[in-house]
Structures are given as structure tokens and as C-alpha cells.
LOKOL-603898 format. One record per residue: residue number from 1; x, y, z of N, C-alpha, C, O, CB in turn. Coordinates in steps of 0.02 Angstrom, whole numbers. Glycine has a CB too. Layout:
<pts>
+-----+--------+--------+--------+--------+--------+--------+--------+--------+--------+--------+--------+--------+--------+--------+--------+
! num !    n_u !    n_v !    n_w !   ca_u !   ca_v !   ca_w !    c_u !    c_v !    c_w !    o_u !    o_v !    o_w !   cb_u !   cb_v !   cb_w !
+-----+--------+--------+--------+--------+--------+--------+--------+--------+--------+--------+--------+--------+--------+--------+--------+
! NUM !      X !      Y !      Z !      X !      Y !      Z !      X !      Y !      Z !      X !      Y !      Z !      X !      Y !      Z !
...
+-----+--------+--------+--------+--------+--------+--------+--------+--------+--------+--------+--------+--------+--------+--------+--------+
</pts>
This chain:
<pts>
+-----+--------+--------+--------+--------+--------+--------+--------+--------+--------+--------+--------+--------+--------+--------+--------+
! num !    n_u !    n_v !    n_w !   ca_u !   ca_v !   ca_w !    c_u !    c_v !    c_w !    o_u !    o_v !    o_w !   cb_u !   cb_v !   cb_w !
+-----+--------+--------+--------+--------+--------+--------+--------+--------+--------+--------+--------+--------+--------+--------+--------+
!   1 !    133 !    606 !    335 !    132 !    583 !    327 !    102 !    501 !    297 !     98 !    444 !    321 !    146 !    612 !    346 !
!   2 !     82 !    538 !    218 !     61 !    507 !    151 !    130 !    502 !    133 !    142 !    444 !    119 !      9 !    551 !     98 !
!   3 !    192 !    545 !    126 !    235 !    548 !    113 !    274 !    469 !    134 !    291 !    420 !    101 !    249 !    608 !    136 !
!   4 !    277 !    487 !    205 !    298 !    403 !    245 !    288 !    336 !    207 !    326 !    290 !    191 !    247 !    387 !    314 !
!   5 !    231 !    346 !    200 !    175 !    300 !    213 !    183 !    279 !    127 !    194 !    219 !    130 !     89 !    341 !    248 !
!   6 !    184 !    301 !     44 !    222 !    296 !    -14 !    247 !    261 !     14 !    225 !    206 !     33 !    255 !    343 !    -48 !
!   7 !    337 !    298 !     30 !    407 !    269 !     26 !    379 !    192 !     56 !    366 !    147 !     17 !    477 !    317 !     79 !
!   8 !    371 !    184 !    126 !    362 !    127 !    177 !    333 !     56 !    103 !    360 !      4 !     84 !    281 !    158 !    258 !
!   9 !    276 !     87 !     85 !    258 !     22 !     33 !    286 !     13 !    -26 !    293 !    -43 !    -50 !    194 !     19 !     14 !
!  10 !    306 !     72 !    -61 !    357 !     64 !    -99 !    405 !     16 !    -81 !    422 !    -30 !   -118 !    383 !    118 !   -107 !
!  11 !    425 !     25 !    -32 !    515 !    -13 !     -7 !    496 !    -86 !     23 !    544 !   -124 !     31 !    569 !     42 !     74 !
!  12 !    439 !   -107 !     40 !    420 !   -154 !     70 !    401 !   -197 !     -3 !    418 !   -256 !     -8 !    364 !   -134 !    127 !
!  13 !    378 !   -176 !    -38 !    373 !   -237 !   -103 !    413 !   -210 !   -134 !    373 !   -186 !   -174 !    305 !   -253 !   -150 !
!  14 !    469 !   -189 !   -155 !    545 !   -185 !   -179 !    529 !   -165 !   -230 !    535 !   -197 !   -282 !    594 !   -243 !   -184 !
!  15 !    502 !    -99 !   -224 !    506 !    -70 !   -283 !    545 !      6 !   -292 !    562 !     55 !   -258 !    438 !    -67 !   -302 !
!  16 !    547 !    -10 !   -334 !    612 !     60 !   -362 !    567 !    122 !   -359 !    509 !    108 !   -376 !    652 !     54 !   -463 !
!  17 !    577 !    189 !   -343 !    546 !    245 !   -368 !    521 !    266 !   -459 !    479 !    294 !   -495 !    595 !    290 !   -341 !
!  18 !    597 !    220 !   -455 !    591 !    231 !   -551 !    529 !    161 !   -593 !    502 !    153 !   -647 !    705 !    210 !   -596 !
!  19 !    532 !    136 !   -549 !    476 !     44 !   -553 !    384 !     89 !   -541 !    335 !     96 !   -579 !    504 !    -44 !   -432 !
!  20 !    399 !    110 !   -466 !    358 !    121 !   -459 !    315 !    195 !   -518 !    255 !    198 !   -533 !    374 !    119 !   -393 !
!  21 !    367 !    241 !   -537 !    317 !    276 !   -548 !    314 !    244 !   -653 !    277 !    263 !   -698 !    336 !    375 !   -519 !
!  22 !    350 !    211 !   -654 !    326 !    176 !   -718 !    252 !    138 !   -709 !    212 !    150 !   -755 !    384 !    119 !   -740 !
!  23 !    226 !     91 !   -654 !    186 !     92 !   -643 !    120 !    123 !   -648 !     69 !     98 !   -672 !    203 !     86 !   -619 !
!  24 !    128 !    191 !   -618 !     74 !    218 !   -620 !     71 !    288 !   -660 !     30 !    333 !   -649 !     55 !    222 !   -556 !
!  25 !    128 !    291 !   -715 !    131 !    319 !   -787 !    142 !    386 !   -738 !     92 !    421 !   -736 !     54 !    309 !   -854 !
!  26 !    183 !    404 !   -709 !    203 !    468 !   -678 !    286 !    464 !   -694 !    310 !    409 !   -709 !    179 !    474 !   -588 !
!  27 !    328 !    522 !   -689 !    394 !    531 !   -701 !    416 !    518 !   -615 !    392 !    541 !   -563 !    413 !    612 !   -743 !
!  28 !    463 !    476 !   -627 !    508 !    474 !   -572 !    516 !    520 !   -512 !    500 !    503 !   -455 !    560 !    476 !   -597 !
!  29 !    542 !    578 !   -529 !    524 !    667 !   -519 !    475 !    676 !   -448 !    484 !    695 !   -390 !    469 !    703 !   -601 !
!  30 !    405 !    643 !   -499 !    317 !    653 !   -452 !    347 !    591 !   -406 !    366 !    601 !   -349 !    213 !    628 !   -509 !
!  31 !    348 !    533 !   -436 !    349 !    478 !   -353 !    401 !    522 !   -289 !    383 !    534 !   -231 !    406 !    375 !   -374 !
!  32 !    466 !    539 !   -321 !    519 !    569 !   -264 !    455 !    625 !   -218 !    438 !    621 !   -159 !    603 !    627 !   -313 !
!  33 !    430 !    677 !   -275 !    414 !    733 !   -239 !    372 !    714 !   -186 !    372 !    742 !   -131 !    385 !    782 !   -278 !
!  34 !    318 !    639 !   -211 !    260 !    638 !   -173 !    317 !    609 !   -104 !    296 !    634 !    -52 !    185 !    582 !   -209 !
!  35 !    375 !    567 !    -91 !    399 !    527 !    -37 !    437 !    607 !     -8 !    449 !    587 !     49 !    456 !    446 !    -62 !
!  36 !    456 !    664 !     -9 !    484 !    718 !     -8 !    445 !    758 !      9 !    457 !    819 !      7 !    511 !    734 !    -55 !
!  37 !    383 !    731 !     31 !    323 !    765 !     42 !    309 !    831 !      0 !    259 !    856 !     26 !    322 !    780 !    110 !
!  38 !    332 !    873 !    -55 !    354 !    919 !    -75 !    277 !    937 !   -105 !    241 !    987 !    -99 !    420 !    909 !   -117 !
!  39 !    267 !    872 !   -140 !    175 !    869 !   -175 !    120 !    809 !   -153 !    122 !    774 !   -103 !    178 !    854 !   -271 !
!  40 !    101 !    810 !   -175 !     31 !    756 !   -161 !     12 !    737 !   -221 !     18 !    769 !   -273 !    -39 !    788 !   -125 !
!  41 !    -14 !    675 !   -213 !    -48 !    624 !   -261 !   -118 !    630 !   -246 !   -152 !    625 !   -195 !    -24 !    548 !   -254 !
!  42 !   -130 !    643 !   -325 !   -210 !    671 !   -353 !   -247 !    597 !   -297 !   -216 !    562 !   -257 !   -230 !    662 !   -480 !
!  43 !   -327 !    595 !   -315 !   -354 !    538 !   -278 !   -359 !    496 !   -325 !   -392 !    447 !   -308 !   -415 !    546 !   -241 !
!  44 !   -333 !    493 !   -402 !   -303 !    441 !   -463 !   -293 !    402 !   -418 !   -328 !    365 !   -385 !   -236 !    455 !   -515 !
!  45 !   -207 !    422 !   -421 !   -144 !    388 !   -382 !   -165 !    359 !   -320 !   -151 !    299 !   -323 !    -87 !    439 !   -363 !
!  46 !   -186 !    370 !   -277 !   -178 !    353 !   -221 !   -242 !    311 !   -203 !   -260 !    289 !   -149 !   -164 !    410 !   -182 !
!  47 !   -263 !    307 !   -247 !   -335 !    235 !   -279 !   -283 !    189 !   -320 !   -294 !    130 !   -308 !   -421 !    273 !   -359 !
!  48 !   -249 !    195 !   -348 !   -203 !    153 !   -397 !   -138 !    110 !   -364 !   -113 !     55 !   -376 !   -171 !    207 !   -451 !
!  49 !   -124 !    174 !   -309 !    -76 !    136 !   -281 !   -119 !     82 !   -188 !    -94 !     38 !   -152 !     -2 !    209 !   -267 !
!  50 !   -180 !    115 !   -187 !   -204 !     72 !   -146 !   -222 !    -12 !   -170 !   -227 !    -62 !   -134 !   -260 !    107 !   -125 !
!  51 !   -228 !     -4 !   -241 !   -260 !    -75 !   -263 !   -189 !    -88 !   -289 !   -179 !   -148 !   -290 !   -335 !    -80 !   -325 !
!  52 !   -158 !    -67 !   -302 !    -68 !   -107 !   -301 !    -47 !   -129 !   -273 !    -25 !   -184 !   -291 !    -16 !    -88 !   -303 !
!  53 !    -32 !   -101 !   -182 !     18 !   -107 !   -122 !    -45 !   -151 !    -91 !    -35 !   -184 !    -40 !     52 !    -25 !    -74 !
!  54 !   -112 !   -151 !   -124 !   -172 !   -197 !    -87 !   -201 !   -180 !      0 !   -223 !   -219 !     43 !   -137 !   -279 !    -86 !
!  55 !   -193 !   -131 !      0 !   -184 !    -92 !     61 !   -272 !    -13 !     55 !   -291 !     12 !      3 !    -73 !    -50 !     51 !
!  56 !   -292 !     -4 !    103 !   -366 !     51 !    101 !   -325 !     94 !     86 !   -268 !     87 !    110 !   -423 !     73 !    171 !
!  57 !   -345 !    166 !     32 !   -349 !    259 !     29 !   -337 !    289 !    103 !   -301 !    336 !    121 !   -438 !    293 !      0 !
!  58 !   -373 !    254 !    134 !   -369 !    301 !    207 !   -286 !    253 !    239 !   -245 !    291 !    266 !   -469 !    284 !    279 !
!  59 !   -269 !    188 !    236 !   -204 !    170 !    245 !   -147 !    197 !    218 !    -94 !    191 !    248 !   -201 !    120 !    233 !
!  60 !   -152 !    232 !    151 !   -123 !    278 !     98 !    -99 !    358 !    153 !    -47 !    386 !    167 !   -197 !    294 !     24 !
!  61 !   -174 !    369 !    170 !   -168 !    450 !    188 !   -181 !    441 !    247 !   -218 !    482 !    274 !   -215 !    508 !    154 !
!  62 !   -160 !    396 !    277 !   -142 !    394 !    360 !   -210 !    412 !    399 !   -221 !    423 !    459 !    -76 !    457 !    385 !
!  63 !   -242 !    410 !    355 !   -309 !    414 !    434 !   -336 !    360 !    467 !   -369 !    359 !    518 !   -383 !    444 !    417 !
!  64 !   -313 !    309 !    424 !   -320 !    244 !    490 !   -255 !    178 !    472 !   -235 !    147 !    423 !   -424 !    194 !    484 !
!  65 !   -247 !    181 !    516 !   -178 !    127 !    528 !   -171 !     63 !    506 !   -128 !     41 !    468 !   -166 !    111 !    595 !
!  66 !   -234 !     25 !    540 !   -257 !    -39 !    522 !   -231 !    -40 !    445 !   -234 !      7 !    406 !   -342 !    -48 !    533 !
!  67 !   -206 !   -100 !    433 !   -171 !   -144 !    355 !   -243 !   -200 !    361 !   -273 !   -216 !    411 !    -60 !   -202 !    366 !
!  68 !   -252 !   -215 !    304 !   -292 !   -277 !    295 !   -287 !   -303 !    242 !   -270 !   -262 !    199 !   -353 !   -273 !    302 !
!  69 !   -292 !   -346 !    226 !   -238 !   -408 !    207 !   -347 !   -444 !    166 !   -401 !   -445 !    196 !   -170 !   -473 !    319 !
!  70 !   -332 !   -463 !    104 !   -373 !   -492 !     37 !   -380 !   -553 !     51 !   -334 !   -594 !     49 !   -340 !   -489 !    -36 !
!  71 !   -447 !   -565 !     68 !   -454 !   -640 !     69 !   -484 !   -693 !     -7 !   -485 !   -755 !     -8 !   -508 !   -647 !    132 !
!  72 !   -500 !   -659 !    -49 !   -551 !   -662 !   -107 !   -516 !   -709 !   -154 !   -458 !   -701 !   -173 !   -568 !   -587 !   -143 !
!  73 !   -542 !   -742 !   -165 !   -513 !   -807 !   -199 !   -460 !   -879 !   -148 !   -417 !   -923 !   -152 !   -458 !   -767 !   -261 !
!  74 !   -499 !   -846 !   -111 !   -470 !   -923 !    -44 !   -534 !   -956 !    -31 !   -590 !   -932 !    -30 !   -433 !   -893 !     55 !
!  75 !   -508 !  -1033 !    -19 !   -606 !  -1071 !      8 !   -572 !  -1059 !     57 !   -514 !  -1046 !     72 !   -655 !  -1165 !     -5 !
!  76 !   -661 !  -1072 !     96 !   -656 !  -1065 !    179 !   -606 !  -1093 !    221 !   -579 !  -1053 !    259 !   -709 !  -1092 !    208 !
!  77 !   -579 !  -1185 !    222 !   -499 !  -1191 !    230 !   -472 !  -1132 !    232 !   -481 !  -1092 !    277 !   -463 !  -1227 !    176 !
!  78 !   -433 !  -1122 !    174 !   -377 !  -1066 !    176 !   -401 !   -997 !    208 !   -355 !   -956 !    216 !   -350 !  -1051 !     99 !
!  79 !   -456 !   -979 !    224 !   -474 !   -934 !    266 !   -471 !   -942 !    325 !   -460 !   -892 !    360 !   -519 !   -919 !    258 !
!  80 !   -479 !   -997 !    349 !   -481 !  -1023 !    429 !   -412 !  -1017 !    448 !   -385 !  -1003 !    501 !   -509 !  -1104 !    442 !
!  81 !   -389 !  -1036 !    382 !   -318 !  -1068 !    432 !   -262 !   -987 !    410 !   -201 !   -992 !    406 !   -269 !  -1181 !    385 !
!  82 !   -277 !   -959 !    406 !   -253 !   -871 !    399 !   -279 !   -866 !    484 !   -244 !   -845 !    531 !   -313 !   -803 !    321 !
!  83 !   -335 !   -885 !    487 !   -360 !   -826 !    564 !   -342 !   -864 !    595 !   -353 !   -838 !    649 !   -441 !   -797 !    592 !
!  84 !   -308 !   -934 !    612 !   -326 !   -959 !    677 !   -229 !   -941 !    671 !   -198 !   -937 !    724 !   -376 !  -1054 !    693 !
!  85 !   -197 !   -933 !    611 !   -122 !   -904 !    619 !   -117 !   -814 !    631 !    -62 !   -803 !    657 !    -78 !   -926 !    539 !
!  86 !   -142 !   -772 !    624 !   -174 !   -730 !    652 !   -177 !   -714 !    711 !   -149 !   -664 !    733 !   -213 !   -736 !    641 !
!  87 !   -213 !   -757 !    747 !   -238 !   -781 !    824 !   -188 !   -780 !    858 !   -186 !   -747 !    909 !   -268 !   -849 !    836 !
!  88 !   -131 !   -819 !    834 !    -98 !   -867 !    871 !    -53 !   -802 !    886 !    -25 !   -811 !    940 !    -67 !   -943 !    833 !
!  89 !    -37 !   -745 !    860 !      8 !   -681 !    840 !    -46 !   -640 !    891 !    -16 !   -595 !    920 !     16 !   -653 !    740 !
!  90 !   -110 !   -642 !    908 !   -123 !   -598 !    964 !   -112 !   -639 !   1027 !   -150 !   -609 !   1065 !   -195 !   -566 !    962 !
!  91 !    -98 !   -666 !   1046 !    -74 !   -703 !   1134 !    -41 !   -695 !   1147 !    -23 !   -717 !   1202 !    -64 !   -759 !   1160 !
+-----+--------+--------+--------+--------+--------+--------+--------+--------+--------+--------+--------+--------+--------+--------+--------+
</pts>
């Protein structure tokens, strides 16, 4: 599950394995091993990826399937607009 989430998040964010490796300061083969399920990232890298991809570590670990969106830096009107858009999709 972790391997699938890492690959999903990486591709969704248009990052190659090389680029993600560079951001995390690991080798491309390390990222490949994570995505292939050969090895697991340490907590340090799970946290770094959760910050990079703006998801919870629980999402990366497969504990929670819910994704979250940070509304930090938005004013009340902007937050309300986003809530209204989300409500449209719920209907």
C-alpha cells in the first residue's frame, strides 16, 4: 500500500523518481525500491513526503484514505468559496 501511495503521489505531482530522490536527498534507486515494495521509507522520509505532497502521513501509510487540503493563508471568503465548491461535489 505504501509503495502504491508514493508512486501515486509522485506521478500526480509530475515528479520523476530522480526529482523526488533529489528533493529527499536519497538515490533514485531508493525511491524505486520504495515504489516496488522492496524497502520501506523511514519515518523521516514519510514525514518529508507528507509535507511535500500536502497529505497526512496516515494517507501515505495507507491507514487513512481521506485526503486533506490545507486552507492556511486563505481568508474567510476564500475558505467559504472552497467549501461551497466541495459541497457541489457531494450532491
